[in-house]
C-alpha positions as CSV (number, residue, x, y, z in Angstrom):
1,X,-51.3,-22.1,-55.4
2,X,-52.6,-18.6,-54.5
3,X,-51.7,-15.0,-54.8
4,X,-53.2,-11.9,-53.3
5,X,-54.7,-9.5,-55.7
6,X,-53.8,-5.9,-55.3
7,X,-55.9,-4.2,-52.7
8,X,-58.7,-2.0,-54.0
9,X,-60.8,0.3,-51.8
10,X,-64.6,0.0,-52.0
11,X,-64.8,3.6,-53.3
12,X,-62.7,2.6,-56.3
13,X,-65.0,-0.2,-57.4
14,X,-67.4,1.0,-60.2
15,X,-70.3,-1.0,-58.8
16,X,-73.0,0.8,-60.9
17,X,-71.2,0.2,-64.2
18,X,-70.4,-3.4,-63.4
19,X,-73.9,-4.1,-62.2
20,X,-75.5,-2.5,-65.2
21,X,-73.7,-4.9,-67.6
22,X,-74.8,-7.9,-65.6
23,X,-78.4,-6.6,-65.5
24,X,-78.5,-6.1,-69.3
25,X,-76.7,-9.4,-70.2
26,X,-79.0,-11.5,-68.0
27,X,-82.1,-9.6,-68.9
28,X,-81.6,-10.6,-72.5
29,X,-81.0,-14.2,-71.3
30,X,-84.3,-13.9,-69.4
31,X,-86.0,-13.4,-72.7
32,X,-84.1,-16.0,-74.5
33,X,-84.1,-19.0,-72.1
34,X,-87.8,-19.5,-71.5
35,X,-89.3,-18.2,-74.8
36,X,-86.8,-18.9,-77.6
37,X,-88.0,-22.4,-78.3
38,X,-91.6,-21.0,-78.6
39,X,-90.3,-18.4,-81.1
40,X,-88.6,-21.1,-83.2
41,X,-91.9,-23.1,-83.1
42,X,-93.7,-20.0,-84.4
43,X,-91.2,-19.9,-87.3
44,X,-92.4,-23.4,-88.4
45,X,-89.7,-25.5,-86.7
46,X,-90.6,-29.0,-85.5
47,X,-89.4,-30.6,-82.3
48,X,-86.3,-32.2,-83.9
49,X,-85.3,-28.9,-85.5
50,X,-85.8,-26.9,-82.3
51,X,-83.7,-29.4,-80.3
52,X,-80.9,-29.1,-82.8
53,X,-81.0,-25.3,-82.8
54,X,-81.2,-25.0,-79.0
55,X,-78.3,-27.4,-78.5
56,X,-76.1,-24.8,-80.2
57,X,-76.4,-22.7,-77.0
58,X,-74.4,-25.3,-75.1
59,X,-72.2,-26.4,-78.0
60,X,-70.8,-22.9,-78.5
61,X,-70.0,-22.6,-74.8
62,X,-67.4,-25.3,-75.3
63,X,-65.2,-23.1,-77.5
64,X,-66.4,-19.5,-77.3
65,X,-65.3,-18.6,-73.7
66,X,-61.8,-19.9,-74.0
67,X,-61.3,-18.5,-77.5
68,X,-62.4,-15.0,-76.4
69,X,-60.6,-14.8,-73.1
70,X,-57.4,-16.1,-74.6
71,X,-57.5,-13.5,-77.4
72,X,-58.2,-10.8,-74.8
73,X,-55.4,-12.0,-72.5
74,X,-52.9,-11.6,-75.4
75,X,-54.2,-8.2,-76.5
76,X,-52.5,-4.9,-75.6
77,X,-56.0,-3.4,-75.2
78,X,-58.1,-6.3,-74.0
79,X,-61.2,-4.3,-73.3
80,X,-61.7,-4.0,-77.1
81,X,-62.5,-7.7,-77.2
82,X,-65.5,-7.1,-74.8
83,X,-66.7,-4.3,-77.0
84,X,-66.2,-6.4,-80.2
85,X,-68.0,-9.4,-78.7
86,X,-71.0,-7.3,-77.7
87,X,-71.2,-5.6,-81.0
88,X,-71.0,-8.9,-82.9
89,X,-73.7,-10.3,-80.6
90,X,-76.1,-7.5,-81.7
91,X,-75.1,-7.8,-85.4
92,X,-75.6,-11.5,-85.5
93,X,-78.9,-11.2,-83.7
94,X,-80.3,-8.9,-86.4
95,X,-80.4,-12.0,-88.7
96,X,-83.4,-13.2,-86.7
97,X,-85.4,-10.3,-88.0
98,X,-85.2,-11.8,-91.5
99,X,-87.5,-14.6,-92.9
100,X,-85.0,-17.4,-92.5
101,X,-85.5,-21.1,-93.0
102,X,-83.8,-23.8,-91.0
103,X,-80.3,-23.4,-92.6
104,X,-80.4,-19.7,-92.1
105,X,-81.6,-20.0,-88.5
106,X,-78.8,-22.6,-87.9
107,X,-76.2,-20.2,-89.1
108,X,-77.6,-17.3,-87.2
109,X,-77.8,-19.4,-84.0
110,X,-74.2,-20.5,-84.4
111,X,-73.0,-16.9,-84.7
112,X,-75.3,-15.4,-82.0
113,X,-74.7,-18.0,-79.4
114,X,-70.9,-18.0,-80.0
115,X,-70.6,-14.2,-79.5
116,X,-73.1,-14.0,-76.7
117,X,-71.4,-16.8,-74.7
118,X,-68.0,-15.4,-75.4
119,X,-68.3,-12.1,-73.6
120,X,-69.5,-13.0,-70.1
121,X,-66.3,-15.0,-69.0
122,X,-64.2,-12.0,-70.0
123,X,-66.5,-9.6,-68.1
124,X,-66.2,-11.8,-65.0
125,X,-62.5,-11.3,-65.2
126,X,-63.0,-7.6,-65.5
127,X,-65.3,-7.6,-62.4
128,X,-62.8,-9.6,-60.4
129,X,-60.0,-7.2,-61.4
130,X,-61.9,-4.3,-59.9
131,X,-62.9,-6.2,-56.7
132,X,-59.3,-7.2,-56.0
133,X,-59.0,-8.3,-52.3
134,X,-62.8,-7.6,-51.9
135,X,-63.8,-10.5,-54.1
136,X,-66.3,-11.4,-51.3
137,X,-68.4,-8.5,-52.7
138,X,-68.9,-10.3,-56.0
139,X,-72.4,-11.3,-55.1
140,X,-73.4,-7.7,-54.6
141,X,-72.5,-7.0,-58.3
142,X,-73.7,-10.3,-59.8
143,X,-77.1,-10.2,-58.1
144,X,-78.2,-7.5,-60.6
145,X,-78.0,-10.1,-63.3
146,X,-80.5,-12.3,-61.5
147,X,-82.7,-9.3,-60.9
148,X,-82.6,-8.5,-64.6
149,X,-83.3,-12.1,-65.5
150,X,-86.4,-12.5,-63.3
151,X,-87.8,-9.1,-64.2
152,X,-87.7,-9.9,-67.9
153,X,-89.1,-13.4,-67.5
154,X,-92.1,-11.9,-65.8
155,X,-92.6,-8.9,-68.0
156,X,-92.0,-10.6,-71.3
157,X,-94.4,-13.3,-70.5
158,X,-97.2,-10.7,-70.4
159,X,-95.9,-8.9,-73.5
160,X,-95.7,-12.1,-75.5
161,X,-99.3,-13.0,-74.5
162,X,-100.4,-9.7,-75.9
163,X,-98.2,-9.2,-78.9
164,X,-97.4,-12.8,-79.9
165,X,-94.2,-14.8,-79.6
166,X,-93.2,-13.8,-83.2
167,X,-92.3,-10.3,-81.8
168,X,-89.6,-11.8,-79.5
169,X,-86.6,-10.7,-81.6
170,X,-87.9,-7.1,-81.6
171,X,-88.4,-7.3,-77.8
172,X,-84.9,-8.7,-77.2
173,X,-83.1,-6.3,-79.4
174,X,-83.3,-3.3,-77.0
175,X,-81.8,-5.5,-74.2
176,X,-78.9,-6.5,-76.4
177,X,-78.3,-2.9,-77.4
178,X,-78.3,-1.9,-73.7
179,X,-75.7,-4.6,-73.1
180,X,-73.5,-3.1,-75.9
181,X,-73.9,0.4,-74.6
182,X,-73.1,-0.8,-71.0
183,X,-69.9,-2.5,-72.3
184,X,-68.5,0.9,-73.4
185,X,-68.7,2.2,-69.9
186,X,-66.5,-0.6,-68.4
187,X,-62.8,-1.0,-68.3
188,X,-60.3,-3.4,-66.6
189,X,-58.7,-2.3,-63.4
190,X,-55.0,-1.6,-63.8
191,X,-53.1,-4.8,-64.6
192,X,-49.4,-4.9,-65.4
193,X,-49.0,-5.5,-69.1
194,X,-45.9,-7.7,-68.6
195,X,-47.0,-9.5,-65.5
196,X,-45.5,-13.0,-65.2
197,X,-48.9,-14.5,-64.4
198,X,-50.1,-13.5,-67.9
199,X,-47.6,-15.9,-69.6
200,X,-48.9,-19.1,-71.1
201,X,-46.4,-21.3,-69.2
202,X,-47.6,-19.9,-65.9
203,X,-51.2,-20.6,-66.7
204,X,-50.4,-24.2,-67.8
205,X,-48.5,-24.8,-64.6
206,X,-51.4,-23.6,-62.5
207,X,-54.1,-25.5,-64.4
208,X,-52.2,-28.7,-63.8
209,X,-52.3,-28.2,-60.1
210,X,-54.3,-31.0,-58.3
211,X,-56.6,-28.4,-56.6
212,X,-57.4,-26.7,-59.9
213,X,-58.1,-30.0,-61.6
214,X,-60.4,-31.0,-58.8
215,X,-62.2,-27.7,-59.0
216,X,-62.8,-28.1,-62.7
217,X,-63.9,-31.7,-62.3
218,X,-66.4,-30.7,-59.6
219,X,-67.7,-27.9,-61.7
220,X,-68.2,-30.2,-64.7
221,X,-70.0,-32.9,-62.6
222,X,-72.2,-30.2,-61.1
223,X,-73.3,-29.0,-64.5
224,X,-74.0,-32.5,-65.6
225,X,-76.2,-33.0,-62.6
226,X,-78.3,-30.0,-63.7
227,X,-79.0,-31.7,-67.1
228,X,-82.5,-33.1,-66.3
229,X,-83.5,-29.9,-64.6
230,X,-82.6,-27.5,-67.4
231,X,-83.9,-29.9,-70.1
232,X,-87.0,-31.6,-68.7
233,X,-88.0,-30.1,-65.3
234,X,-91.2,-28.3,-66.7
235,X,-92.2,-31.5,-68.5
236,X,-91.5,-33.5,-65.3
237,X,-93.8,-31.2,-63.3
238,X,-96.5,-31.3,-66.0
239,X,-96.4,-35.1,-65.9
240,X,-97.2,-34.9,-62.2
241,X,-100.2,-32.7,-62.6
242,X,-98.8,-29.2,-61.9
243,X,-100.5,-26.3,-63.6
244,X,-98.7,-23.8,-65.8
245,X,-99.0,-21.1,-63.0
246,X,-97.3,-23.5,-60.5
247,X,-94.6,-24.2,-63.0
248,X,-93.8,-20.5,-63.1
249,X,-93.9,-20.4,-59.3
250,X,-91.2,-23.1,-59.1
251,X,-88.9,-21.4,-61.5
252,X,-89.4,-18.0,-59.8
253,X,-88.8,-19.3,-56.3
254,X,-85.4,-20.7,-57.4
255,X,-84.2,-17.4,-58.8
256,X,-85.5,-15.3,-55.9
257,X,-83.6,-17.6,-53.5
258,X,-80.5,-17.2,-55.7
259,X,-80.8,-13.4,-55.4
260,X,-80.9,-13.6,-51.6
261,X,-77.6,-15.5,-51.5
262,X,-75.9,-13.1,-53.8
263,X,-76.8,-10.2,-51.4
264,X,-75.4,-12.2,-48.5
265,X,-72.3,-13.4,-50.2
266,X,-69.9,-10.9,-48.6
267,X,-70.9,-12.0,-45.1
268,X,-70.7,-15.7,-46.2
269,X,-67.1,-15.5,-47.5
270,X,-65.9,-13.4,-44.6
271,X,-66.9,-16.3,-42.3
272,X,-66.4,-19.5,-44.5
273,X,-63.7,-20.5,-47.0
274,X,-64.9,-20.8,-50.6
275,X,-63.9,-24.5,-50.7
276,X,-66.3,-25.3,-47.9
277,X,-69.0,-23.2,-49.4
278,X,-68.6,-25.1,-52.7
279,X,-68.9,-28.5,-50.9
280,X,-72.1,-27.3,-49.1
281,X,-73.5,-26.2,-52.4
282,X,-72.8,-29.5,-54.1
283,X,-74.3,-31.5,-51.1
284,X,-77.4,-29.4,-51.3
285,X,-77.7,-30.2,-55.0
286,X,-77.5,-33.9,-54.3
287,X,-80.3,-33.6,-51.7
288,X,-82.3,-31.4,-54.1
289,X,-82.2,-33.9,-57.0
290,X,-83.0,-36.8,-54.6
291,X,-86.1,-35.0,-53.2
292,X,-87.2,-34.2,-56.8
293,X,-86.9,-37.8,-57.7
294,X,-88.6,-39.3,-54.7
295,X,-91.4,-36.8,-53.8
296,X,-92.5,-35.0,-57.0
297,X,-96.1,-35.0,-56.0
298,X,-95.5,-33.1,-52.8
299,X,-95.9,-29.4,-53.3
300,X,-94.1,-28.4,-50.0
301,X,-91.1,-30.7,-50.7
302,X,-90.8,-29.4,-54.3
303,X,-90.9,-25.8,-53.1
304,X,-88.3,-26.6,-50.5
305,X,-86.1,-28.3,-53.1
306,X,-86.4,-25.2,-55.3
307,X,-85.3,-22.9,-52.5
308,X,-82.0,-24.8,-52.3
309,X,-81.2,-23.2,-55.7
310,X,-79.8,-20.5,-53.4
311,X,-77.1,-22.9,-52.5
312,X,-76.5,-25.2,-55.4
313,X,-76.5,-22.4,-58.0
314,X,-76.1,-19.1,-56.2
315,X,-73.6,-20.1,-53.5
316,X,-71.8,-22.5,-55.9
317,X,-71.3,-19.8,-58.5
318,X,-70.1,-17.2,-56.0
319,X,-67.7,-19.8,-54.5
320,X,-66.4,-20.7,-57.9
321,X,-65.5,-17.0,-58.6
322,X,-63.6,-16.9,-55.3
323,X,-61.6,-20.0,-56.2
324,X,-60.9,-18.8,-59.7
325,X,-59.3,-15.7,-58.3
326,X,-57.2,-17.8,-56.0
327,X,-56.0,-20.3,-58.6
328,X,-55.7,-17.8,-61.5
329,X,-54.8,-14.3,-60.3
330,X,-54.3,-11.1,-62.3
331,X,-54.7,-11.2,-66.1
332,X,-54.6,-15.0,-65.9
333,X,-58.1,-14.9,-64.4
334,X,-59.5,-14.5,-67.9
335,X,-58.0,-17.8,-69.0
336,X,-59.4,-19.5,-65.9
337,X,-62.9,-18.0,-66.5
338,X,-62.8,-19.3,-70.1
339,X,-61.9,-22.8,-69.0
340,X,-64.5,-22.8,-66.3
341,X,-67.3,-21.7,-68.6
342,X,-66.2,-23.9,-71.5
343,X,-65.8,-27.1,-69.4
344,X,-68.8,-26.7,-67.0
345,X,-71.5,-24.8,-68.9
346,X,-70.2,-26.0,-72.3
347,X,-69.1,-29.6,-72.2
348,X,-71.0,-30.3,-68.9
349,X,-74.1,-28.7,-70.3
350,X,-74.0,-30.8,-73.5
351,X,-73.2,-34.0,-71.6
352,X,-76.0,-33.3,-69.0
353,X,-78.6,-32.7,-71.7
354,X,-77.6,-35.8,-73.7
355,X,-77.5,-38.0,-70.6
356,X,-80.8,-36.7,-69.4
357,X,-82.4,-37.6,-72.8
358,X,-81.1,-41.1,-72.5
359,X,-82.1,-41.6,-68.8
360,X,-85.6,-40.1,-69.4
361,X,-86.5,-43.3,-71.2
362,X,-86.5,-44.9,-67.7
363,X,-88.5,-42.1,-66.2
364,X,-87.9,-38.7,-64.7
365,X,-87.3,-40.3,-61.3
366,X,-84.3,-42.2,-62.7
367,X,-82.8,-39.1,-64.3
368,X,-83.0,-37.1,-61.1
369,X,-81.6,-39.9,-59.1
370,X,-78.6,-40.0,-61.4
371,X,-78.3,-36.2,-61.0
372,X,-78.1,-36.7,-57.2
373,X,-75.2,-39.2,-57.7
374,X,-73.3,-36.8,-59.9
375,X,-73.7,-34.0,-57.4
376,X,-72.6,-36.2,-54.6
377,X,-69.5,-37.3,-56.5
378,X,-68.6,-33.6,-57.2
379,X,-69.0,-32.9,-53.5
380,X,-66.6,-35.7,-52.6
381,X,-64.0,-34.5,-55.0
382,X,-64.3,-30.9,-53.7
383,X,-64.1,-32.0,-50.1
384,X,-61.0,-34.2,-50.6
385,X,-58.9,-31.8,-52.7
386,X,-60.3,-28.3,-51.9
387,X,-60.9,-28.7,-48.1
388,X,-59.0,-31.6,-46.7
389,X,-55.9,-30.9,-48.9
390,X,-55.6,-27.5,-47.3
391,X,-57.2,-25.1,-49.7
392,X,-57.1,-21.6,-48.1
393,X,-58.0,-18.1,-48.9
394,X,-55.6,-16.1,-51.1
């Protein structure tokens, strides 16, 4: 269930080019995630319309990653699919500069979210192809995405206060253009065109393996557990009397902690197996949601809970990349990335958001308690099949 990638020396890894793409991609996401709903509101959309439009972000994640990575895997020149995806992201985004009504915004969101969500799984495969047997250094590259995200969240908040939220598309456009330009500077590492692991039958055999199934199940449940957090956390804190500045503090602390883990990831994976790190990350998520449910009025407890984002997001994501390399080596990694993004962030994201909406009728505490249960179940699955069953490094 494992294969060792071809060794690559540290000098051969194009760290600057890889990091630059992550920085630009997540910088644009840092403008989109916190402020896009406010932009839609400025365009005259009501709450119902905004919820429908924003749900397209998760809905397109169900099909976009697997569609794009499959097309790239069967291409003689797969890097062109990255360039095409980035170019179509920019072209579709230009529609937001037009005075569109709901139907036009719906169509624009479908196209933009599809292409934007399509390119990152392919780029993850490109990154892992360069890292080879140094996949433990993934965090050193991916951390620049988190840095870009948090820098834009802070800077664009100030710019929007001064210029107005209606300017957001104009502010995002340079970030997306930077992503497009960065894509042209990247290539795959050498991969055999006729490698056996690129064949569809080989991928189907591997994805049916109990360890791979367990990994995807745990990833799905982990994303479901984040549903109340991504959908209602700011509202939850507002209900408990936290000011807007403290809301920003909570979100910032989480991303800063995530950055710290990415910097330390190489040391972490030299000492601990990715399966064990994944279990630890999921257990920390269970404790985080439990604390959020039980002690929302305690500032110290809530800050400590946010600091665990380093584990239940940063360490989880880094461990997931290690396991994807192990389960789906070589060109097949793109297929694995597509399934991972589509099932966890896509289906899991939609399911988590919908479930959070239903549970919120019983109160935020009930929703976060349910999140804790989902994370604990994911940890149990990962422990049984990825640790006890003898998962080991490739």
